[in-house]
C-alpha positions in Angstrom: -27.9 -13.1 4.5 -27.0 -14.4 7.0 -24.8 -18.0 6.7 -26.0 -20.1 9.9 -23.9 -23.3 9.3 -21.7 -23.8 11.9 -17.9 -22.6 11.4 -15.3 -24.6 11.3 -12.6 -24.0 14.0 -8.7 -25.6 14.4 -8.6 -26.9 17.7 -6.0 -27.5 17.3 -3.1 -31.3 16.5 -4.7 -34.3 17.8 -1.6 -34.6 19.5 -1.7 -30.9 21.3 -4.6 -32.4 23.2 -3.9 -34.7 24.6 -6.0 -37.3 27.6 -7.1 -35.7 30.1 -6.4 -32.3 28.6 -8.2 -29.5 28.3 -7.2 -25.9 25.6 -9.6 -23.0 25.3 -10.1 -21.7 21.7 -11.3 -18.1 20.7 -11.3 -15.7 22.7 -12.4 -12.6 21.0 -13.5 -9.0 22.4 -14.3 -10.3 26.5 -16.2 -13.4 24.8 -15.3 -16.5 27.0 -13.6 -18.5 24.3 -14.8 -22.0 24.2 -13.2 -24.9 26.1 -11.9 -28.1 24.1 -11.9 -31.5 26.7 -10.1 -34.6 25.6 -11.8 -37.1 27.8 -10.6 -40.6 27.4 -9.7 -39.9 24.3 -13.0 -38.3 23.0 -12.9 -34.3 22.5 -16.1 -31.9 24.1 -16.3 -29.0 23.1 -18.3 -26.2 26.1 -19.1 -22.6 26.3 -16.4 -20.9 28.6 -18.7 -19.2 30.8 -20.5 -20.9 34.1 -24.5 -20.2 33.6 -24.5 -19.7 37.2 -22.9 -16.4 37.3 -21.2 -16.3 34.1 -17.7 -17.1 35.9 -14.6 -18.8 33.4 -16.0 -22.3 33.6 -13.9 -23.8 31.4 -10.6 -23.1 33.4 -11.9 -24.9 36.5 -10.4 -28.6 37.6 -11.1 -31.6 35.9 -12.2 -34.7 38.2 -15.3 -36.9 39.5 -17.5 -36.4 41.6 -17.2 -39.1 45.4 -20.5 -41.1 45.6 -20.5 -42.6 49.2 -22.4 -46.1 50.5 -23.6 -43.5 53.4 -23.0 -40.2 54.6 -20.0 -39.3 55.2 -20.3 -38.7 59.3 -20.7 -42.4 59.7 -18.2 -44.5 60.2 -16.4 -45.8 57.6 -18.4 -44.5 54.4 -17.1 -46.2 52.1 -16.2 -43.4 49.5 -15.6 -43.8 45.8 -14.4 -41.0 43.0 -16.4 -41.5 39.6 -16.7 -40.8 36.9 -12.9 -39.6 37.0 -12.1 -36.5 34.1 -15.6 -36.3 33.4 -16.9 -33.9 35.3 -15.6 -29.9 35.7 -16.0 -27.4 38.6 -16.8 -23.3 37.9 -13.7 -21.6 39.8 -16.3 -19.5 41.0 -19.3 -21.3 42.8 -17.9 -24.8 41.8 -21.0 -25.9 40.7 -20.3 -29.2 38.8 -20.6 -29.7 34.8 -20.5 -32.9 33.2 -18.3 -32.5 29.8 -19.6 -34.2 27.0 -22.9 -33.1 27.8 -22.4 -29.9 29.0 -25.4 -30.7 32.0 -25.0 -29.3 35.5 -25.7 -31.9 38.5 -26.2 -29.3 40.9 -28.9 -27.4 39.1 -31.2 -29.1 36.2 -32.2 -25.8 35.3 -28.3 -25.2 34.4 -26.4 -25.8 30.9 -23.4 -24.5 29.5 -23.4 -24.6 26.1 -21.5 -27.7 24.2 -20.7 -27.9 20.4 -19.9 -30.4 17.9 -15.9 -31.4 17.3 -15.0 -33.5 15.0 -11.2 -34.8 14.3 -10.3 -34.3 11.3 -6.8 -35.9 10.3 -4.5 -35.1 12.5 -6.7 -32.3 13.6 -9.6 -31.2 16.4 -12.1 -29.2 14.7 -14.4 -27.3 16.6 -18.0 -26.8 14.8 -19.3 -23.3 16.4 -21.9 -20.6 15.8 -20.4 -17.2 14.2 -21.7 -14.8 17.2 -19.4 -17.5 19.4 -16.5 -16.7 17.2 -14.0 -13.6 15.3 -15.4 -12.7 11.6 -13.7 -14.2 8.8 -10.6 -12.0 7.5 -11.2 -11.5 4.0 -8.4 -13.0 1.3 -6.4 -9.4 0.8 -5.6 -11.0 -2.3 
């Protein structure tokens, strides 16, 4: 009988994934892997696969969103960068996603898969579905 519980995967040590950084883990047999992000001290994990055209989402640029008080064509629209470090853009077609939720900011019908993340001692741990990680190799004792 298959075990439906998520698999515990150690992404690395807390000190290895500093605020503003990321680490891509668990690439397996051509599968995309999982991107682990530290956003202002909180850890989040996304599937490294853009739901738009299957691009390598987690390799994209992390930044914020530019908001304006008026259209950019007007004089001095007062542009402001908000949510810096919380948004990732797919490198292929620049679709934007919230790192914390996986929600697409360009197309509300799209969402990238997220995974639970926990800090356990000094380790950052992702709880992933069996289909997203390599099979366990039994101990040869």
